[in-house]
Structures are given as structure tokens and as C-alpha cells.
N, CA, C and O atoms as a Tripos MOL2 file, in Angstrom:
@<TRIPOS>MOLECULE
protein
  276   275    69     0     0
PROTEIN
NO_CHARGES

@<TRIPOS>ATOM
      1 N         131.8200  114.7530  130.5380 N.3       1 MET1
      2 CA        131.3610  113.6430  129.6310 C.3       1 MET1
      3 C         132.6830  113.5990  128.6600 C.2       1 MET1
      4 O         133.4010  114.5090  128.2440 O.2       1 MET1
      5 N         132.7160  112.2790  128.4780 N.am      2 GLN2
      6 CA        134.2170  111.8910  127.8300 C.3       2 GLN2
      7 C         133.8510  111.0630  126.4480 C.2       2 GLN2
      8 O         132.9910  110.1830  126.4160 O.2       2 GLN2
      9 N         134.4660  111.3900  125.5610 N.am      3 PHE3
     10 CA        133.9430  110.6200  124.1430 C.3       3 PHE3
     11 C         135.3140  109.6660  123.6860 C.2       3 PHE3
     12 O         136.4970  109.9990  123.6230 O.2       3 PHE3
     13 N         134.7190  108.4770  123.4240 N.am      4 TYR4
     14 CA        136.2760  107.7160  123.3890 C.3       4 TYR4
     15 C         136.1680  107.2960  121.6240 C.2       4 TYR4
     16 O         135.2080  106.8110  121.0250 O.2       4 TYR4
     17 N         137.5570  107.6940  121.0860 N.am      5 ILE5
     18 CA        137.2800  107.2880  119.6810 C.3       5 ILE5
     19 C         136.5220  105.8940  119.4190 C.2       5 ILE5
     20 O         135.7050  105.8100  118.5020 O.2       5 ILE5
     21 N         136.7750  104.9700  120.1250 N.am      6 GLY6
     22 CA        136.0810  103.9580  119.5230 C.3       6 GLY6
     23 C         134.6100  103.9810  119.7390 C.2       6 GLY6
     24 O         134.0070  103.2060  118.9970 O.2       6 GLY6
     25 N         133.8710  104.6700  120.5660 N.am      7 ASP7
     26 CA        132.6940  105.0130  120.6660 C.3       7 ASP7
     27 C         132.3970  105.8850  119.3350 C.2       7 ASP7
     28 O         131.5410  105.4370  118.5730 O.2       7 ASP7
     29 N         132.8550  106.7420  119.1010 N.am      8 ILE8
     30 CA        132.5030  107.7260  117.6540 C.3       8 ILE8
     31 C         132.7200  106.6570  116.5540 C.2       8 ILE8
     32 O         131.7480  106.6000  115.8010 O.2       8 ILE8
     33 N         133.7900  105.7280  116.2220 N.am      9 ILE9
     34 CA        133.9660  104.9760  114.9190 C.3       9 ILE9
     35 C         132.7480  104.3710  115.2860 C.2       9 ILE9
     36 O         131.7710  104.9560  114.8170 O.2       9 ILE9
     37 N         132.5060  103.4160  115.9550 N.am     10 SER10
     38 CA        131.4370  102.7510  115.9710 C.3      10 SER10
     39 C         129.8790  103.5850  115.3110 C.2      10 SER10
     40 O         129.1100  103.3280  114.3850 O.2      10 SER10
     41 N         129.9650  104.7230  116.4090 N.am     11 THR11
     42 CA        128.3120  105.0990  116.0540 C.3      11 THR11
     43 C         128.4680  105.5200  114.8310 C.2      11 THR11
     44 O         127.5350  105.3580  114.0450 O.2      11 THR11
     45 N         129.6310  106.1270  114.4150 N.am     12 ILE12
     46 CA        129.4740  106.1710  112.8080 C.3      12 ILE12
     47 C         129.0940  105.2220  112.0110 C.2      12 ILE12
     48 O         128.1130  105.3740  111.2820 O.2      12 ILE12
     49 N         129.8990  103.9640  112.0310 N.am     13 PHE13
     50 CA        129.8180  102.6780  111.5110 C.3      13 PHE13
     51 C         128.3510  102.2350  111.2000 C.2      13 PHE13
     52 O         127.8480  101.8490  110.1450 O.2      13 PHE13
     53 N         127.7890  102.4220  112.5230 N.am     14 ILE14
     54 CA        126.2860  102.0630  112.7460 C.3      14 ILE14
     55 C         125.4850  102.9450  111.4200 C.2      14 ILE14
     56 O         124.8860  102.5120  110.4360 O.2      14 ILE14
     57 N         125.8150  104.5910  111.9520 N.am     15 LEU15
     58 CA        124.6900  105.5160  110.9510 C.3      15 LEU15
     59 C         125.2570  104.9980  109.7430 C.2      15 LEU15
     60 O         124.3660  104.4990  109.0550 O.2      15 LEU15
     61 N         126.2380  104.9300  109.2850 N.am     16 VAL16
     62 CA        126.2060  104.4980  107.6860 C.3      16 VAL16
     63 C         125.8840  103.4590  107.1260 C.2      16 VAL16
     64 O         125.5690  103.5710  105.9420 O.2      16 VAL16
     65 N         125.8500  102.2680  107.6680 N.am     17 VAL17
     66 CA        125.0780  101.1830  107.6430 C.3      17 VAL17
     67 C         124.2660  101.1990  107.4640 C.2      17 VAL17
     68 O         123.9740  100.7880  106.3420 O.2      17 VAL17
     69 N         123.0930  101.6920  108.4000 N.am     18 LEU18
     70 CA        121.3890  102.1610  108.8410 C.3      18 LEU18
     71 C         121.4060  102.9780  107.2230 C.2      18 LEU18
     72 O         120.7990  102.4260  106.3050 O.2      18 LEU18
     73 N         122.0400  104.1280  107.0050 N.am     19 GLY19
     74 CA        121.9280  105.0320  105.6980 C.3      19 GLY19
     75 C         121.8910  104.5430  104.7380 C.2      19 GLY19
     76 O         121.1570  104.9600  103.8420 O.2      19 GLY19
     77 N         122.8490  103.2530  104.5690 N.am     20 ALA20
     78 CA        122.9870  102.4970  103.2500 C.3      20 ALA20
     79 C         121.7010  101.5360  103.0500 C.2      20 ALA20
     80 O         121.1180  101.5400  101.9660 O.2      20 ALA20
     81 N         121.3490  100.8620  103.9230 N.am     21 MET21
     82 CA        120.5910  100.1860  104.3160 C.3      21 MET21
     83 C         119.1650  100.7130  103.5220 C.2      21 MET21
     84 O         118.7290  100.1640  102.5100 O.2      21 MET21
     85 N         118.5180  101.9170  104.2070 N.am     22 PHE22
     86 CA        117.6710  102.7580  103.6190 C.3      22 PHE22
     87 C         117.3480  103.2240  102.2450 C.2      22 PHE22
     88 O         116.3040  103.4000  101.6170 O.2      22 PHE22
     89 N         118.6040  103.3580  102.0050 N.am     23 PHE23
     90 CA        118.5890  103.8810  100.4000 C.3      23 PHE23
     91 C         118.8720  102.4320   99.2610 C.2      23 PHE23
     92 O         118.5600  102.5320   98.0750 O.2      23 PHE23
     93 N         119.3360  101.4640   99.6870 N.am     24 PHE24
     94 CA        119.2680  100.3370   99.0930 C.3      24 PHE24
     95 C         117.5450   99.7760   99.1440 C.2      24 PHE24
     96 O         117.2270   99.1350   98.1420 O.2      24 PHE24
     97 N         116.8440   99.8920   99.8130 N.am     25 LEU25
     98 CA        115.7550   99.6520  100.0540 C.3      25 LEU25
     99 C         114.6510  100.2260   99.3350 C.2      25 LEU25
    100 O         113.5770   99.7500   98.9670 O.2      25 LEU25
    101 N         115.2730  101.5800   99.2030 N.am     26 ILE26
    102 CA        114.0450  102.6160   98.5380 C.3      26 ILE26
    103 C         114.5340  102.3420   97.2630 C.2      26 ILE26
    104 O         113.6400  102.4030   96.4190 O.2      26 ILE26
    105 N         115.8220  102.0130   96.7450 N.am     27 LYS27
    106 CA        116.0750  101.7820   95.4260 C.3      27 LYS27
    107 C         115.4890  100.9450   95.1950 C.2      27 LYS27
    108 O         114.5850  101.2920   94.4350 O.2      27 LYS27
    109 N         115.4370   99.3330   95.5510 N.am     28 MET28
    110 CA        114.6770   98.2490   95.1440 C.3      28 MET28
    111 C         113.0750   98.2300   94.9590 C.2      28 MET28
    112 O         112.4580   97.4360   94.2480 O.2      28 MET28
    113 N         112.4190   99.4700   95.8980 N.am     29 ILE29
    114 CA        111.1350   99.5900   95.9490 C.3      29 ILE29
    115 C         110.8900   99.8810   94.6240 C.2      29 ILE29
    116 O         110.2670   99.2530   93.7680 O.2      29 ILE29
    117 N         111.7240  101.3730   94.5760 N.am     30 LYS30
    118 CA        111.4950  101.9450   92.8360 C.3      30 LYS30
    119 C         111.5140  101.0810   91.8390 C.2      30 LYS30
    120 O         110.6580  101.0530   90.9550 O.2      30 LYS30
    121 N         112.6870  100.1690   91.9310 N.am     31 ILE31
    122 CA        112.8230   98.8180   90.7870 C.3      31 ILE31
    123 C         111.6210   97.7760   90.7600 C.2      31 ILE31
    124 O         111.4260   97.0480   89.7860 O.2      31 ILE31
    125 N         110.9770   97.7630   91.6900 N.am     32 GLY32
    126 CA        109.9480   96.8920   91.7840 C.3      32 GLY32
    127 C         108.7310   97.6760   91.2810 C.2      32 GLY32
    128 O         107.9360   97.2160   90.4620 O.2      32 GLY32
    129 N         108.6600   98.6560   91.7230 N.am     33 LYS33
    130 CA        107.0870   99.4960   91.0920 C.3      33 LYS33
    131 C         107.2450   99.4000   89.6090 C.2      33 LYS33
    132 O         106.3180   98.9640   88.9260 O.2      33 LYS33
    133 N         108.4500   99.8130   89.0420 N.am     34 SER34
    134 CA        108.7980  100.0180   87.7610 C.3      34 SER34
    135 C         108.7370   99.1260   87.0840 C.2      34 SER34
    136 O         108.2150   99.2960   85.9820 O.2      34 SER34
    137 N         109.3090   97.6290   87.4980 N.am     35 THR35
    138 CA        108.6310   96.3680   86.3910 C.3      35 THR35
    139 C         107.6530   95.7230   86.7190 C.2      35 THR35
    140 O         107.6660   94.6790   86.0690 O.2      35 THR35
    141 N         106.2620   95.7960   87.7920 N.am     36 HIS36
    142 CA        105.3740   95.6070   87.7690 C.3      36 HIS36
    143 C         104.2380   96.4310   87.0610 C.2      36 HIS36
    144 O         103.5150   97.2010   87.6930 O.2      36 HIS36
    145 N         104.1400   96.2420   85.8540 N.am     37 LEU37
    146 CA        103.4010   96.8740   84.9820 C.3      37 LEU37
    147 C         102.0820   96.1650   84.9730 C.2      37 LEU37
    148 O         102.0500   95.0270   84.5040 O.2      37 LEU37
    149 N         100.9880   96.7170   85.4440 N.am     38 PRO38
    150 CA         99.6630   96.1160   85.6880 C.3      38 PRO38
    151 C          98.6320   96.1500   83.9980 C.2      38 PRO38
    152 O          98.5830   97.0020   83.1110 O.2      38 PRO38
    153 N          97.9250   94.7820   84.1610 N.am     39 LEU39
    154 CA         97.4370   94.5340   82.9340 C.3      39 LEU39
    155 C          96.3680   95.5440   82.5760 C.2      39 LEU39
    156 O          95.5270   95.9390   83.3830 O.2      39 LEU39
    157 N          96.4630   95.9780   81.1800 N.am     40 PRO40
    158 CA         95.6890   97.0320   80.9540 C.3      40 PRO40
    159 C          93.8380   96.4200   81.3350 C.2      40 PRO40
    160 O          93.4980   95.2370   81.3710 O.2      40 PRO40
    161 N          93.1490   97.3340   81.5120 N.am     41 PRO41
    162 CA         91.8390   96.8090   81.5070 C.3      41 PRO41
    163 C          91.1580   96.1760   79.9410 C.2      41 PRO41
    164 O          91.5670   96.1860   78.7800 O.2      41 PRO41
    165 N          90.1390   95.7420   80.5060 N.am     42 GLU42
    166 CA         89.9120   94.9020   79.1140 C.3      42 GLU42
    167 C          88.8610   95.8830   78.3420 C.2      42 GLU42
    168 O          88.2020   96.6930   78.9940 O.2      42 GLU42
    169 N          88.7630   95.8010   77.2450 N.am     43 THR43
    170 CA         88.1340   96.9520   76.6940 C.3      43 THR43
    171 C          86.7090   96.8890   76.5550 C.2      43 THR43
    172 O          86.4130   95.9050   77.2330 O.2      43 THR43
    173 N          85.7180   97.3310   76.1050 N.am     44 LEU44
    174 CA         84.2980   97.4680   76.3720 C.3      44 LEU44
    175 C          84.0670   96.0060   75.4220 C.2      44 LEU44
    176 O          83.6260   94.9400   75.8510 O.2      44 LEU44
    177 N          84.4390   96.2680   74.2270 N.am     45 GLN45
    178 CA         84.2960   95.4650   73.0610 C.3      45 GLN45
    179 C          84.6640   94.2480   73.2470 C.2      45 GLN45
    180 O          83.9080   93.4100   72.7560 O.2      45 GLN45
    181 N          85.9440   93.7110   74.0150 N.am     46 GLN46
    182 CA         86.2190   92.3800   74.7670 C.3      46 GLN46
    183 C          85.6150   91.9200   75.4840 C.2      46 GLN46
    184 O          85.5190   90.7140   75.7080 O.2      46 GLN46
    185 N          84.9250   93.0420   76.1450 N.am     47 GLN47
    186 CA         83.5760   92.1110   77.1770 C.3      47 GLN47
    187 C          82.7080   91.6390   76.3270 C.2      47 GLN47
    188 O          82.3760   90.4550   76.3950 O.2      47 GLN47
    189 N          82.1950   92.4750   75.3880 N.am     48 ILE48
    190 CA         81.1610   92.3960   74.8360 C.3      48 ILE48
    191 C          81.0430   90.3910   74.2270 C.2      48 ILE48
    192 O          80.1870   89.5140   74.3380 O.2      48 ILE48
    193 N          82.6780   90.4970   73.4930 N.am     49 ASN49
    194 CA         82.6820   89.5730   73.0440 C.3      49 ASN49
    195 C          82.7740   88.2280   73.8420 C.2      49 ASN49
    196 O          82.2090   87.2290   73.3970 O.2      49 ASN49
    197 N          83.2140   88.2030   74.5750 N.am     50 GLU50
    198 CA         82.8790   87.4380   76.1130 C.3      50 GLU50
    199 C          82.0360   86.7000   76.3870 C.2      50 GLU50
    200 O          82.1060   85.5150   76.7140 O.2      50 GLU50
    201 N          80.6180   87.7990   76.1920 N.am     51 LEU51
    202 CA         79.5690   87.9930   77.1280 C.3      51 LEU51
    203 C          78.5770   87.0140   75.6050 C.2      51 LEU51
    204 O          77.6130   86.2740   75.7990 O.2      51 LEU51
    205 N          79.0310   87.2470   74.5870 N.am     52 LYS52
    206 CA         78.6140   86.6460   73.3350 C.3      52 LYS52
    207 C          78.9870   84.9040   73.3950 C.2      52 LYS52
    208 O          78.2780   84.0140   72.9260 O.2      52 LYS52
    209 N          80.2220   84.7440   74.0660 N.am     53 THR53
    210 CA         80.5670   83.4010   73.5630 C.3      53 THR53
    211 C          79.9660   83.2850   74.7820 C.2      53 THR53
    212 O          78.8880   82.7770   74.4730 O.2      53 THR53
    213 N          79.9610   83.4390   76.0860 N.am     54 ARG54
    214 CA         79.0010   82.8470   76.8520 C.3      54 ARG54
    215 C          77.4760   82.4400   76.8410 C.2      54 ARG54
    216 O          76.9630   81.4850   77.4230 O.2      54 ARG54
    217 N          76.8230   83.4650   75.9770 N.am     55 VAL55
    218 CA         75.6910   83.0220   75.6990 C.3      55 VAL55
    219 C          75.2600   81.9710   74.5970 C.2      55 VAL55
    220 O          74.3370   81.1630   74.7000 O.2      55 VAL55
    221 N          76.1350   82.1460   73.4930 N.am     56 LYS56
    222 CA         76.0060   81.0340   72.9010 C.3      56 LYS56
    223 C          75.7040   79.5970   73.4680 C.2      56 LYS56
    224 O          74.7230   78.8830   73.2580 O.2      56 LYS56
    225 N          77.2440   79.2830   74.5430 N.am     57 GLN57
    226 CA         77.3320   78.3140   74.9740 C.3      57 GLN57
    227 C          76.2400   78.0560   75.9030 C.2      57 GLN57
    228 O          75.8490   76.9050   76.1000 O.2      57 GLN57
    229 N          75.7040   79.1100   76.5100 N.am     58 LEU58
    230 CA         74.5480   78.6210   77.3060 C.3      58 LEU58
    231 C          73.6170   78.3380   76.5060 C.2      58 LEU58
    232 O          72.8060   77.5850   77.0430 O.2      58 LEU58
    233 N          73.3450   78.6160   75.3950 N.am     59 GLU59
    234 CA         72.2020   78.3230   74.2480 C.3      59 GLU59
    235 C          72.3600   77.0400   73.7560 C.2      59 GLU59
    236 O          71.3140   76.4000   73.6480 O.2      59 GLU59
    237 N          73.5810   76.3890   73.3670 N.am     60 ARG60
    238 CA         73.9950   75.3530   73.2370 C.3      60 ARG60
    239 C          73.3800   74.2220   74.3230 C.2      60 ARG60
    240 O          72.7590   73.1870   74.0810 O.2      60 ARG60
    241 N          73.7590   74.7700   75.5230 N.am     61 GLN61
    242 CA         73.3630   73.9090   76.6060 C.3      61 GLN61
    243 C          71.9570   73.5880   77.0440 C.2      61 GLN61
    244 O          71.5190   72.5650   77.5690 O.2      61 GLN61
    245 N          71.2630   74.8830   76.6490 N.am     62 VAL62
    246 CA         69.4330   74.5080   76.8150 C.3      62 VAL62
    247 C          69.1780   73.6700   75.5560 C.2      62 VAL62
    248 O          68.7000   72.5460   75.7030 O.2      62 VAL62
    249 N          69.4720   74.1510   74.2840 N.am     63 GLN63
    250 CA         68.9780   73.1200   73.5940 C.3      63 GLN63
    251 C          69.3620   71.7400   73.7680 C.2      63 GLN63
    252 O          68.4100   70.9620   73.8310 O.2      63 GLN63
    253 N          70.6750   71.1700   73.8740 N.am     64 HIS64
    254 CA         70.5290   69.8890   74.6740 C.3      64 HIS64
    255 C          70.0490   69.2790   76.0240 C.2      64 HIS64
    256 O          70.1860   68.1240   76.4270 O.2      64 HIS64
    257 N          69.5360   70.1930   76.5340 N.am     65 LEU65
    258 CA         68.8630   69.6660   77.3190 C.3      65 LEU65
    259 C          67.0220   69.6590   77.1340 C.2      65 LEU65
    260 O          66.0110   69.3710   77.7760 O.2      65 LEU65
    261 N          67.3910   70.1230   75.9650 N.am     66 SER66
    262 CA         65.2560   70.4960   75.4500 C.3      66 SER66
    263 C          65.4810   68.8560   74.7260 C.2      66 SER66
    264 O          64.7210   67.8920   74.8220 O.2      66 SER66
    265 N          66.6030   68.9400   74.1010 N.am     67 GLU67
    266 CA         66.8540   67.6180   73.1540 C.3      67 GLU67
    267 C          66.3680   66.4170   73.7810 C.2      67 GLU67
    268 O          65.5720   65.5640   73.3910 O.2      67 GLU67
    269 N          67.0560   66.5510   74.8870 N.am     68 ARG68
    270 CA         67.4500   65.2270   76.2190 C.3      68 ARG68
    271 C          65.5270   64.6580   76.5880 C.2      68 ARG68
    272 O          65.0560   63.5430   76.8080 O.2      68 ARG68
    273 N          65.0070   65.7720   76.5190 N.am     69 ARG69
    274 CA         63.4840   65.4440   77.0740 C.3      69 ARG69
    275 C          62.7250   65.3590   76.0240 C.2      69 ARG69
    276 O          61.5250   65.1180   76.1470 O.2      69 ARG69
@<TRIPOS>BOND
     1     1     2 1
     2     2     3 1
     3     3     4 2
     4     3     5 am
     5     5     6 1
     6     6     7 1
     7     7     8 2
     8     7     9 am
     9     9    10 1
    10    10    11 1
    11    11    12 2
    12    11    13 am
    13    13    14 1
    14    14    15 1
    15    15    16 2
    16    15    17 am
    17    17    18 1
    18    18    19 1
    19    19    20 2
    20    19    21 am
    21    21    22 1
    22    22    23 1
    23    23    24 2
    24    23    25 am
    25    25    26 1
    26    26    27 1
    27    27    28 2
    28    27    29 am
    29    29    30 1
    30    30    31 1
    31    31    32 2
    32    31    33 am
    33    33    34 1
    34    34    35 1
    35    35    36 2
    36    35    37 am
    37    37    38 1
    38    38    39 1
    39    39    40 2
    40    39    41 am
    41    41    42 1
    42    42    43 1
    43    43    44 2
    44    43    45 am
    45    45    46 1
    46    46    47 1
    47    47    48 2
    48    47    49 am
    49    49    50 1
    50    50    51 1
    51    51    52 2
    52    51    53 am
    53    53    54 1
    54    54    55 1
    55    55    56 2
    56    55    57 am
    57    57    58 1
    58    58    59 1
    59    59    60 2
    60    59    61 am
    61    61    62 1
    62    62    63 1
    63    63    64 2
    64    63    65 am
    65    65    66 1
    66    66    67 1
    67    67    68 2
    68    67    69 am
    69    69    70 1
    70    70    71 1
    71    71    72 2
    72    71    73 am
    73    73    74 1
    74    74    75 1
    75    75    76 2
    76    75    77 am
    77    77    78 1
    78    78    79 1
    79    79    80 2
    80    79    81 am
    81    81    82 1
    82    82    83 1
    83    83    84 2
    84    83    85 am
    85    85    86 1
    86    86    87 1
    87    87    88 2
    88    87    89 am
    89    89    90 1
    90    90    91 1
    91    91    92 2
    92    91    93 am
    93    93    94 1
    94    94    95 1
    95    95    96 2
    96    95    97 am
    97    97    98 1
    98    98    99 1
    99    99   100 2
   100    99   101 am
   101   101   102 1
   102   102   103 1
   103   103   104 2
   104   103   105 am
   105   105   106 1
   106   106   107 1
   107   107   108 2
   108   107   109 am
   109   109   110 1
   110   110   111 1
   111   111   112 2
   112   111   113 am
   113   113   114 1
   114   114   115 1
   115   115   116 2
   116   115   117 am
   117   117   118 1
   118   118   119 1
   119   119   120 2
   120   119   121 am
   121   121   122 1
   122   122   123 1
   123   123   124 2
   124   123   125 am
   125   125   126 1
   126   126   127 1
   127   127   128 2
   128   127   129 am
   129   129   130 1
   130   130   131 1
   131   131   132 2
   132   131   133 am
   133   133   134 1
   134   134   135 1
   135   135   136 2
   136   135   137 am
   137   137   138 1
   138   138   139 1
   139   139   140 2
   140   139   141 am
   141   141   142 1
   142   142   143 1
   143   143   144 2
   144   143   145 am
   145   145   146 1
   146   146   147 1
   147   147   148 2
   148   147   149 am
   149   149   150 1
   150   150   151 1
   151   151   152 2
   152   151   153 am
   153   153   154 1
   154   154   155 1
   155   155   156 2
   156   155   157 am
   157   157   158 1
   158   158   159 1
   159   159   160 2
   160   159   161 am
   161   161   162 1
   162   162   163 1
   163   163   164 2
   164   163   165 am
   165   165   166 1
   166   166   167 1
   167   167   168 2
   168   167   169 am
   169   169   170 1
   170   170   171 1
   171   171   172 2
   172   171   173 am
   173   173   174 1
   174   174   175 1
   175   175   176 2
   176   175   177 am
   177   177   178 1
   178   178   179 1
   179   179   180 2
   180   179   181 am
   181   181   182 1
   182   182   183 1
   183   183   184 2
   184   183   185 am
   185   185   186 1
   186   186   187 1
   187   187   188 2
   188   187   189 am
   189   189   190 1
   190   190   191 1
   191   191   192 2
   192   191   193 am
   193   193   194 1
   194   194   195 1
   195   195   196 2
   196   195   197 am
   197   197   198 1
   198   198   199 1
   199   199   200 2
   200   199   201 am
   201   201   202 1
   202   202   203 1
   203   203   204 2
   204   203   205 am
   205   205   206 1
   206   206   207 1
   207   207   208 2
   208   207   209 am
   209   209   210 1
   210   210   211 1
   211   211   212 2
   212   211   213 am
   213   213   214 1
   214   214   215 1
   215   215   216 2
   216   215   217 am
   217   217   218 1
   218   218   219 1
   219   219   220 2
   220   219   221 am
   221   221   222 1
   222   222   223 1
   223   223   224 2
   224   223   225 am
   225   225   226 1
   226   226   227 1
   227   227   228 2
   228   227   229 am
   229   229   230 1
   230   230   231 1
   231   231   232 2
   232   231   233 am
   233   233   234 1
   234   234   235 1
   235   235   236 2
   236   235   237 am
   237   237   238 1
   238   238   239 1
   239   239   240 2
   240   239   241 am
   241   241   242 1
   242   242   243 1
   243   243   244 2
   244   243   245 am
   245   245   246 1
   246   246   247 1
   247   247   248 2
   248   247   249 am
   249   249   250 1
   250   250   251 1
   251   251   252 2
   252   251   253 am
   253   253   254 1
   254   254   255 1
   255   255   256 2
   256   255   257 am
   257   257   258 1
   258   258   259 1
   259   259   260 2
   260   259   261 am
   261   261   262 1
   262   262   263 1
   263   263   264 2
   264   263   265 am
   265   265   266 1
   266   266   267 1
   267   267   268 2
   268   267   269 am
   269   269   270 1
   270   270   271 1
   271   271   272 2
   272   271   273 am
   273   273   274 1
   274   274   275 1
   275   275   276 2
@<TRIPOS>SUBSTRUCTURE
     1 MET1         2 RESIDUE 1 A MET
     2 GLN2         6 RESIDUE 1 A GLN
     3 PHE3        10 RESIDUE 1 A PHE
     4 TYR4        14 RESIDUE 1 A TYR
     5 ILE5        18 RESIDUE 1 A ILE
     6 GLY6        22 RESIDUE 1 A GLY
     7 ASP7        26 RESIDUE 1 A ASP
     8 ILE8        30 RESIDUE 1 A ILE
     9 ILE9        34 RESIDUE 1 A ILE
    10 SER10       38 RESIDUE 1 A SER
    11 THR11       42 RESIDUE 1 A THR
    12 ILE12       46 RESIDUE 1 A ILE
    13 PHE13       50 RESIDUE 1 A PHE
    14 ILE14       54 RESIDUE 1 A ILE
    15 LEU15       58 RESIDUE 1 A LEU
    16 VAL16       62 RESIDUE 1 A VAL
    17 VAL17       66 RESIDUE 1 A VAL
    18 LEU18       70 RESIDUE 1 A LEU
    19 GLY19       74 RESIDUE 1 A GLY
    20 ALA20       78 RESIDUE 1 A ALA
    21 MET21       82 RESIDUE 1 A MET
    22 PHE22       86 RESIDUE 1 A PHE
    23 PHE23       90 RESIDUE 1 A PHE
    24 PHE24       94 RESIDUE 1 A PHE
    25 LEU25       98 RESIDUE 1 A LEU
    26 ILE26      102 RESIDUE 1 A ILE
    27 LYS27      106 RESIDUE 1 A LYS
    28 MET28      110 RESIDUE 1 A MET
    29 ILE29      114 RESIDUE 1 A ILE
    30 LYS30      118 RESIDUE 1 A LYS
    31 ILE31      122 RESIDUE 1 A ILE
    32 GLY32      126 RESIDUE 1 A GLY
    33 LYS33      130 RESIDUE 1 A LYS
    34 SER34      134 RESIDUE 1 A SER
    35 THR35      138 RESIDUE 1 A THR
    36 HIS36      142 RESIDUE 1 A HIS
    37 LEU37      146 RESIDUE 1 A LEU
    38 PRO38      150 RESIDUE 1 A PRO
    39 LEU39      154 RESIDUE 1 A LEU
    40 PRO40      158 RESIDUE 1 A PRO
    41 PRO41      162 RESIDUE 1 A PRO
    42 GLU42      166 RESIDUE 1 A GLU
    43 THR43      170 RESIDUE 1 A THR
    44 LEU44      174 RESIDUE 1 A LEU
    45 GLN45      178 RESIDUE 1 A GLN
    46 GLN46      182 RESIDUE 1 A GLN
    47 GLN47      186 RESIDUE 1 A GLN
    48 ILE48      190 RESIDUE 1 A ILE
    49 ASN49      194 RESIDUE 1 A ASN
    50 GLU50      198 RESIDUE 1 A GLU
    51 LEU51      202 RESIDUE 1 A LEU
    52 LYS52      206 RESIDUE 1 A LYS
    53 THR53      210 RESIDUE 1 A THR
    54 ARG54      214 RESIDUE 1 A ARG
    55 VAL55      218 RESIDUE 1 A VAL
    56 LYS56      222 RESIDUE 1 A LYS
    57 GLN57      226 RESIDUE 1 A GLN
    58 LEU58      230 RESIDUE 1 A LEU
    59 GLU59      234 RESIDUE 1 A GLU
    60 ARG60      238 RESIDUE 1 A ARG
    61 GLN61      242 RESIDUE 1 A GLN
    62 VAL62      246 RESIDUE 1 A VAL
    63 GLN63      250 RESIDUE 1 A GLN
    64 HIS64      254 RESIDUE 1 A HIS
    65 LEU65      258 RESIDUE 1 A LEU
    66 SER66      262 RESIDUE 1 A SER
    67 GLU67      266 RESIDUE 1 A GLU
    68 ARG68      270 RESIDUE 1 A ARG
    69 ARG69      274 RESIDUE 1 A ARG
């Protein structure tokens, strides 16, 4: 089995390019994960305030509908 210098060089070149692509993709994935910060979950107090607002709106709608009759 005989190896030619061109075959060895091209094989090494392909391996180096694939390795560089692999490490570049890993780096980009890490950067993407670190920059994407999820929004903090709503606190219970915020949910209560939103529900109070919604109840007030619904009470106004009911009052408005009862006045129309």
C-alpha cells in the first residue's frame, strides 16, 4: 500500500477544516446560550394584580350591560 504526499496533505487539510468547523460551532452555541436570558417568571403579586385588573374590567362590562337593559 503506497501513500502519496498529496493524499496525505489533502486528508490532513480536510481534517483540520472539519475540526475548525466543529470548534467554531461549539463556540457559537455557547455564545448563543449565554446571550439568551429567559424572562424571569412572574411573581405571585404580579399575577394577583393582573387578575384584579381583569376582574375590575369585567365588573365594568357587567355594569355597563345591566345599565343598557
